[in-house]
N, C-alpha and C positions, 0 to 999 in steps of 0.2 A: 338396305334393310338392317344390316348389323349396326350402322351408325344410329339409326332410329332406336334400336333396342338398347344400345349403350346409354343414349341420352335419357331414355325413359327410366332405366335402372339407376342412373346417377341422380335423377330428380327424386325418385323414391327414397334413395339413401339419404339425401339432404333433408327430406321431410322427416324421416325417421329420427335422424340425429337431432334435428331441431326440436322435435317433440320430446325426446329424452331430456334434452337440456332444460326445457320449460318445466317438465314434471319434476326433475331434480331440484330446480331452483325453487319451485313452490314448496317442496317438502323440507327445505332448510329451516322453515319455521312452522312446526307442527301446531295444529289447532286443537286445543284441549279445553277442559273446564275453566282453567285460569283465564284463557283468552275470552271465553264467553262472559266471565265475570267482569273483566275490565272493559267489555264492550258496553256495559251499563254506564250511566252518567257517573263519572269518577270524580272523587274529591281527594286532595292530597292526604296521604296517610303514611304511617311508619312503614307500611308494606309497599307503598307506591312512591318511589323517590320523587321529591318535589323538583319540578323543572324551574330553574332560575328564570323567573318571568321578567320580561322587559316592561316598560311603561304601558305598552299597548295590550298586555295580557292581563287576565284576571286571576286572582287567587281566591279559591272557593273553600269555605270551611263550614262545619256544622257544630252547633252547641245544643246538647241535650239536657233536659231537666224535667223534674216531675210536676212542678206547679203549673196550674192552669192560668188563664188570663186574669183571674182575680188576684193572683199572688204578687208579692213585691218582687220576686225573682223574674217574673215575666216582664215586669216593667224594667228591671235592671238589664235583662238580656236585650230587650228592644232598644234601650238607650245605648248599650254597648254596640249593637248592630249599626245604629245611625252614626255614632261617634267614629267608629272605625271606617265607615264608608266616607265620611267627611274628611278625615285625616289622610286617607289614602287616595282622595279625589276619585272615589268610585271604583278603584282597582281591586280592593279586597271586599269580597261579598260574603256575608254571613247568613246562613239559613238557621233559624231557630227551630228546635224540635221540642215544644213544650208538652205539658199534660201527660207525661209518661209515654210518649210515642215510641221511645226506645226501651220501654219497660221500667222496672224499678231502678233505684240508684245503683244497686248491685249489678243489674244488667248493663247499665250505662258505663259503669266502671270497667266491666269486662270488655265492652265494645271499644272503650277508650284505649285500653291496653293493647287490644288487637289492631288498633288503627282504623276501625270501622267508622269512628267519628273522631274529630280533632279536639273538641273541648266538651266539658260537662260542668254543671253547677252542682257541687256536692255539699251535703249538709248532714244527713243522718248516718253516713257510713265513714266519717273521717277516722274514727278509731279503728275501723277495719282496714283502712288503707295503711295506717301506721299507729301503733299504740301510743306514740308520743302525743297524739292529738287528744288523748284523754286528759291532758292538763286543763282543757276547757271545761272539764267536769269538776275542777277544784271549786268548791262552794265559795261564793263571794270573792272570786278571783279578781274581777275588775270592779272597782267601786263605781265607775261610770265611763263615759266615752273618752275622757281625757286619757285614761289608762289604755284604752283600746288603741288610740292613735299613737301613744308612746310605744306600745307593743309593735305596731306596724312599722315604726321607724327604727326599731331596735335590731341588733344583730341576730336576735332570736328568730325573727321572721325572715329577715333578708338573707341570712346565711344558714343558720342551723336548720330551720324548717325546710328551706329550699333544698338542702343536702338530703334531708330525710325523704322528701318527695322525689328527688332525683334518683335515689336508690330504688324507688318503686316505678321508675320510668315515667315520672310526671314532672311537669313544670307548674309551680304555683304562680298564676297570673295576678291574683289579688284576692283580698278578703272583702266580701260584700257583707250583708247584714240581715239577720232575722230578729234582732232585738234582744232585750234582756227578759228573763223569765221572772214573773211575779206570782203572788199567791192570792187566791180568793177563797172565801168560805161563807157559810150562811149563819154562823153562830155569833161571832164576836170580832172585835178589833184585835189585830195581832201586832204587837209592838216589840215583844221580847220572846225568846225561845219558849219560856214556860207557858205562854199563851197558846202554843200549839199542842200542848200535852193532851193526848187522848183523841185529838181530831183525826178523822179518817180523810186522807188526802189522795186524790187520784194522781197517779204518776204514769209516765210512759214505761214501757218494758225496758228498764235501765237499772242495773244493779247498784250503780253509784248514786243515782237519785234515791233509790230505796234506802241505801246506807245513810244518806243525808237526813231523810225524814225520820228514820229510826233514831239517829243521834239527837234529833230535835224532839224526841219523845212523842212524835205523831204516829199515826197508823197508815203507812203508805200502802196504797191499793192499786195494782195494775188494772187498768180498764182500757180497751182499744179506743182510739180517738173517736171513731164514729159513734161510740156509745156514751161519750162524755156528757152531752147535754141531757139525755133521758135519765142517766144515773143521778145527775145532780137534781133534776126535777123531782125524781122519786125519793130523793134524800137517802139513797143507798150509801153515798159518801157525803161528807160534810163540805169538802172543798176540792180545789185542784191547783196546779201550778202550770203556768204557760205564759206566753208573751202577751203584751197588751193588744197586739194585732189579732191574736187568737181570741182574747177576751171580748174584743169588739165584734169580730167576725161571727162568733158563736152566740152573740147577744146574751152573755152571761150576766149582765147587769139586771136582767129580768128575774133571775133566780138566785143570784149570789149578792147579798147586800154589802159585803165587806171585801175590799181589795187592799192588800199590803204591798207597798213598793219595796220589795226586798232586793231586787237585782241579784238574786242568788246564783244565777247561771247566765253567762253570755252565750248566745247561740250564733257562732260564726257560719258563714256560707262561703265556700271557696270556689273560685273559677279556676279549673284545672285544664291543662293542655297535655297532649301526648308529647313526651319529651323528644323522641326521635323525630317526629314531624316538625316540632318547633325548631329544633337545632338545624334542620335543613333549610329553613327559611332565610332569605336575605336579611342582613342586619337591619336594613331600613324597615322591613315588614315586622320584624321582631319588636322594634322600638314602637311602631304604631300600635301593635296589639297590647304591649305592656303599658304604654302611656295611657291608652284609652281605658284599659282595665283599672288603672290607678285613679283616673279622673272619675269614672263612673262609680268606683268604690266609695270615694269621698262624697259624691252626690247622693248615693243611696243611703249611706250612713246618716247623712244630714237629713235626708227625706224621712227616714225611719224615726229619727229623733224628733222631728217636727210633728210627725204623725202621732207619736206616743204622747206628746204634750197635748195635742188636740183630743186624743182619746181620753186622757185623764180629765180634761175639762168637761167633756161630754158625759163621762161616767158620773162626775159630781152633779151635773145638771139633771141626770137621770135618777138621782137620789142615792147613789152608791157612796158609802163611807170610804174615803181614800186616806190611808195613813202611811207614814214612814216608819222605819224600824231602827232599833239599836243594832247597827251592823256589827259592832265589835263583840257584843255578847253572842250574836249568831255565829260569828267566825270562831269563837272559842269552842262553842258546842260542836262545830262541824269538823274539828281537827281529826277525829278518827277516820273521816273520809279520805283525807290526804294520805294517811298510813295505808289505807286500802288501795289507793291508786299507786303508791310506791311499790306495792307487791306485783303490779301489772307491767311495770316498766323500770327503766333505770332510775333508782331513787335520787341519784345525783342530778339527773336532768330535771326532775321535779323541783328540787331545791334551787337549781339554777334559774328556772322559770319564775318561781315565787320571788326570789331575790331581785330579779330584773324588774318585775312588775311593781314591787313594793318600793323601789328606788324613787324618791320624790324628785320632781323637776326642780333644778336650782334656779 
């Protein structure tokens, strides 16, 4: 009887010890909110270390931007998506998040810094990221696309601006394109600064654009973009300044008979990556992403150039008077804007940028 009792007691003791071991083993990894978050479909981020993937694994990343399917950046993102997939033989998979799915550019920038997304296409917030990007507000900075390409091949972009972005936790993958800004109006041909005197010109909410048109003796007037066409139709303002892509998209030829090809502002668009995330990638993956961005950038800039030429031809066919301007006289009048910009950042950096761009190719 005693033997039976001891055997039963021993069996109970073993079960109890085993249960304690199982419970203690399970509790070595507590389940909390962080675990529930990572149970969602995960993409590599600065908060989630990248696992060095072998050829059989996939690298997933997301690109956020505000433009919808009709925009040039949507086409650029799709082209980049396909190019990366081809170059990586299907191993790197990109999900595009267009049309403000991640909110405004400010929302996207915040998500990029936190590592919630891996890349974004930035356009309107560049000077918020770093004041040095205000150099793109220098009037008549680039005479044309040759200067843009020279800038992209210069130390300024490849070293100086990369260091600036790096200080903000970002990696500049490449510059894409939104085109040059031009002027339209309903009153007369604009060829020299004096022709703008007294004209009311719609501008975006931008103090440097305001300073430019004040220097040109025009009357800059801030109007939200969605009110642009009705304000022009009702002749509340005489004209506006925007890219040829916008002039075509808003059908301004119907209500603005004159367009002046001033190229007064170049509008760059940057593909940015979270620096911590990018640094953790295998060198091979980094090269794929950078090379694809460079290739797509060249293609998009060429695509925009060709599109602008098509638009100019179409505007002329639609009866719009298209004219060029005396750039040198406009540059002279716009000098006060450069002084204004120098007060917002290191003036030596502004001079360095201007000198670099003005160096002629030998």
